[in-house]
N, C-alpha and C positions, 0 to 999 in steps of 0.2 A: 632118442632124439629130443627128449624133453629138455627144456631150459627155462629157468626162472627169469622173467623180464620185469619183475616188479620194480626194479630200480631204474627203469627206462627214463631217460631225460631227453627231450627233443632238442635238436640243433635249430635255433631260431636265427633267421637272417634279418639283420636290422636295416640293410640298405641293398638296393639292386646292384650288386657288385659282381661282374662277370668273373673277376679274379677269384672270388670265393667259390662260385659255382664250378669253376674248372679246377679247383684245388684237389690234391690227393686226399686231404682230410674230408672234404665234402663227399667225394666218391666213396670213401671208406664208410662214412655215415650211412649212405644209401645202401651199400652192400650189407652192412651189419644190421640195419633196421628193416630192410625190405626183403632182401633175397635170402639171407640166412634163416630168419624165422619163418619165412614162407615155405622154404624147403623143409624145415623141421616139422611144421604143422602137417603138411601133406603126407610126409613119410610116417609121422606118428599116427595119423588116422588110418593109414594102410596097415600099420602094425596091429592096431586095435581090431580091425575088421579085415583080415587078410583074404577072406573069401570074396569080398566085393572087388570086381575086376577093374573098376574105373576110378578116376580121381574122386575121392569121397568128399563132397561138399554138402552133405546132408546134415547141416546144423544151422542154427539161427545166429548170424554174426552179431545181431543187436542184443541178444540175451545170453548167448553162449550155450543155449540148450540144444541137446541132441534131438533129431527128428525121431518120431516113433518108427517102429519096425516096418509098418506098412508103406512108409515113404520110400523104402528101398525097392519097392515094386514099380516105381515110376521113374522115368528118365527124362531129363530136359536136354533136348538136342543142343541147346546153347552151351551146356556144360561139356558135352562130348567134344564138340568142335573147338570151343575156346580152350578146353583143357589140352587138347593136342597142340594147338597153336602156341600155347604158353609153355608147356613142359619141354617141347623140343629144343627151343633156344636156351633153356636152363641147363641142358646137359654140358655144353662147353663152359658154362659159368661156374660150375661146381668147384673146379680146382682153384678158383680165385677166392673162395669163401674161407678165409683164414680161421673163422670160428668153428669150422667143422673139422673133425679128425679125419684121417685118411679112411678109416673104417666107415665113418658116417657118410663120407662122399661116395664110397663104393656102394653102400646100402641105398643111398638116394638115387644113384645112377641106375642101379638094378631095378628099383621100384618104379622110377619114371619110365624106363624103357618098357617095362611090362605093361604099365597103364597105357602108354602110347600105342603099343601093339593091340591091346584089347579095345581101345576106343576106335582105332582105325577099322578093326574088324566089325565092330558094332555099327559104325556109320555105313559101311559097305552092305552089311546084311539088312540094315534098316531101309536103305534105298532099294534093294532088291525086293523087299516086301511091300513097298509103298509106291510102286510105279515110278521109281526114280526120285521120289520126294523124301523130305525129312520133316515130319510133323513137329510141332512145337513141343508136345509131350507124348511119350509113348510108354507102354508097359515094357517089361523085360523081354517080351517077344517082338518088340518094335512095332506094335499096333497103336494107332492114335488113341489117346485117352485125354480126359480132363485132369485137373490137379488132384482129384480124388480117386483116380484110377478107373473111372467109368469110360467105356468105349465111346468114341465120337467119330464123326466123319472129318477127314482132313479138308482144309480149305480148298475150294474148287477154283480152278483157273488162276492160281497164284503159286508163288514159292515163298516160304516163310523166311524170316531172318535166321531161324534155326538152320535152314538149308544153306544160307550163306556161310554161317559159322562152320557147318559140317564140311563145306567145300574147302574152307581155309584149313580145317583140321586134316583133311585128306592131303592137300598140297603140302602142308607143313611136314608130314611124315617123311616126305623127301625121296622115296624110292621111285624109280622110273615108272613103274606101273601105277603108283598112286598119283604121281604128278600128271600122268596121262589121263587118269580118270578125273582128277580135279580140273584138268583143262577142259574136258567135256562139260563138266558141271559149270565151270566159269562161262563158257560160251552160251549155255542155256540161260544162266542167271543174267548175263549182259542183256540178252533179249528181253527177259521179263522186266528188268529194271527200266529199259528204254520204253517199255509199254506200261510202266507204272503199275506193275503187278507183283511187287514185293510186299508182303504183309500177310495178314490172316493168321498171325500167331495165336491170337486170343479170340478170334471170331471172324466173321466175314470180312473180306477185303473192303476197306473204306474207299468209296467212290465219290464222296462228297468233297474231298480235298486231296491234293497231291503233296506228299511228303518228299523231302530231299533224302530221307533216310535210306531208301534202297540203293540209290546211287552212292551215297556217302559211305555206307558200310561196305559196299562193293569195292571201293577204293582200296580197302585193306586186302581183299582177295586179289585184286589186280596187281597190287604192289608185291604181294607174296609170290604170285605166279611169275612176275618179272624176275624175281630173285631165284626162284627154284626151277625155272624152265629148263627143259633138257634139249630144246631146239630153239634156234633164233626166231622162228615164226611164232612160237608160243609167246615169247617175251614181247615181241613187237605188237602182237594182237592185244595183249594185256595193256600195254602202255598206250596204244591208240584208243582203247575203250576208256582208260583213265582220263586221257586228255578230253575226250568227248563229255565225260561225266562232270569233270571240273568246270568246263565251259558252260554246260547246261545249268549247273547249280548257280554259278555266278550270274548267268544271264537271267535266270528266273526267280531266284530266292534272295538276291543281294541287291541293295540299292547303293550304287557307287557314290552318290552325292553325300549320303549320311553315314555310310558303312553299316547300316542296319541290315541284319539278316532275318529272314523269315523261315520258320520251320515248315510252313505250308503255303501253297498257292491254291487258288480256286481250281475247279476241275478242268478249266480251259488253259491253265498255266499262264494266264495273262494278268492276274491280280494277286499280289502278295498279301497274305493275311497277317494280322498284327500280333502274331504269336512267336515267341522266341524261347527255345530251350537252349540256354547258353552253353551247356555242356556239349550238346550235339553240334552246335555251331563251331565250338573250339575243337571238337574231335575231327570235324571236317578239315579244319586248318592243318592239324597234325598229319592226317592221312594224305591230304592233298599235297602237302609239301614233301612228304616222304616219296610220293609218286613223282613229283617234280624232280627230286634229286635223281631218281632212277632214269628219268627222261634225258637228263643231262643239261648242261648250260645253254645249249643251242635250241632248246625246245621253244616253239613259238608261244608257249604259255609263260615262259620265264618272266618276262617283264610284267605281265598282268598279275601273276600270282605274287611276285615280290612287292608289287604296289598295293594290292587289294587284300590278300589274306592276312597280313599283319594288322591292317586297319579293322578288318572283320573281327579278329580276335580281341583287340583292345576294346572295341565298342560292345561286343557281346559280354565280355567280362565286366565292363562298367555297368551295363544294364542289369546283369544278373547277380551282382555281388551284394551280400548281406554284410553291411559295414559294422553292425552291432555285434553279431555273433560269428563273423568270419566263416563264410561258406558261400556256395553258389546255388541260387534257387533253381528249381526244376523248370519253372515256366513263368514268363513275364509277358505283359502286354507292351509292345514296342511303341505304341502311340501314346498311351497314358502313363506308362511306367508302373502300372499296378502289378503287384505280385499275384499271379493266379494260382500258383502252387508253391507254398513257402518251404517245402521240403528242401533240405540241404544234403543231397546224396554224396557219398564218398567218391564215386568214380570220376566225376567231372573235374576234380582237382588234379590228379596225376595226368589226365588227358590234357588239361590246360597247361600244365608244366611242360609236357612234351611239345605241344603246339606252340607255346610261348617261346621256347628256346629255338625251335625251328624257324619261327617267324623272326626272331632276333637275328638269326643267321643270315636271312635273305633280305630283310628290310633295308631300303636305301635311305629313308628319312631318319635322321638321328633321333628326333623326338619320338617317333613311333618305336624305334629300337628300344629306347629307354622305357617306354610304356609296356612293351612286350616283356622286358626283363622284370618290371615291377609286377606284372601279372604272374610271372613265375614265382617271384618272392612271396606274394601274399598267399598263393595256393600252396606253396611249400610249407609256410608257417601254419596255415590252417590245417592241412592234412596231418602233419607230423605232431601237432600239439593238441588237436581236437578229436581225431578219429581212431588212433591206435589203441587197442585194448591190451594192456600188459598181461591180463589174465588169460588171454587167448593167443599167446605168442605173437603179439603185436598185429594180429589180423584186424583189419579195419571194421569198425561199426559201419553199417550200411547207410544209415540215415540219421540226421539231426533235425530238430525243429527250427525253422527260421523265426518262430515267435519266441522261443525260450532258449535256444542253443543246446537243449538237452537231447540225448540220444532217444529216439523213438523207435518202436518196434514196427517198422513199416518198410517192407522191401521195395526198392525202386523198380525192379523188373521181375526177377524170379526170386522165390523165397529162400533159395539155397545160397551158400557162400560162393564167392567168386573163385574160379580155379586158377588164380595167379594171373589173370588176364588184364584187367583194367589198370592194375598197379604195376605188377612185376614186368609184364610184357611191354607196357608203355614206357616204364622207366629204363628198361634196357635200351630202347631207342634213344631216350633222353640222354643217357650217359654216353652213348656213342656220339651224339652230336656235341656234347660238352667236350669230349676228347678231341674232336676236330677243332674246337674253338680255343684250345690251349695256346 
């Protein structure tokens, strides 16, 4: 499955032209640049280490270096859950990857199915051994550890973001039994999110401020459940919770007058703090509008979301964009404009592309529509010209410096590679929306 990508040339978009984005040539570029090499890399890593049962992301995307042997003794629950959620929808895409031979497609399909089965079993066993929880990091026996493999206690009175990702991984597997188990996880997580008890991945639950993150990431779980539900009641309960979460976030974290979004509120949820992670804000727009699509055009949220989520995206992109080096900062002060964390992570660009095209689809104001499409354009150009590593099958560098534009060896979340989640999974949805817009 090896292929030389040293001759890679990005497709740059000069103007926000919906005709270009919906063209067959553009779709083929995305398929050839994102999906084919992503599949090749994951299968290649499985070939090199066939005894490893899960998707193998144990390498440094910023340097290309392999992790030492002892790192195979720890597991990030983010990778297990995200891996399942990403690999499952790749299966029907394989036949459309013209750059793969029939034998390579068969090999990828077999490898992906094996990984999906193994990661599903791992999540189930992990929950059985941890009182229904999914710790941030575990050993291969699924006991909580730190990043060095030392045993630790799981966060008390909370559910981690890893637990949300594992719920999505279980639901994505798609069998009746796993969807039913994922439904029970979903109901518990909805309760924890409403009580602001999602967190504790890297330490005690933060009680000094309230993040929108638990509700926002749960929108992905709820949307997935609405699509995979085996009974109408499951679907409706998921969409009802999604409606509540979107309303809560807009009520508490968003200023309608200025379109400024706040990552956090104070503990009473009455005061918005002056902190913006523009990638998280735009991820909210993408997931929120995906759920809105599933709710249907008669949703009582339709008008509000069509008016406010596109504005939220435009403003967050404006506040977070590094015009000198092309990328989106990790954290900015919304009152002063000061960049508080000048890292330019890879993941917020495809998330903004998906959010931008979904916002373009629903926005009623023509000026805002154009601004949404411009956000798609600049994120497309930045991602495909600045982040892809030809020496690593076009797998993205994780982080660039906002001060120099250079790649820096600094993981934005977990130190491993991404299991085709933030780019491939997000851009599958992006391409589906573009197909509707033809």
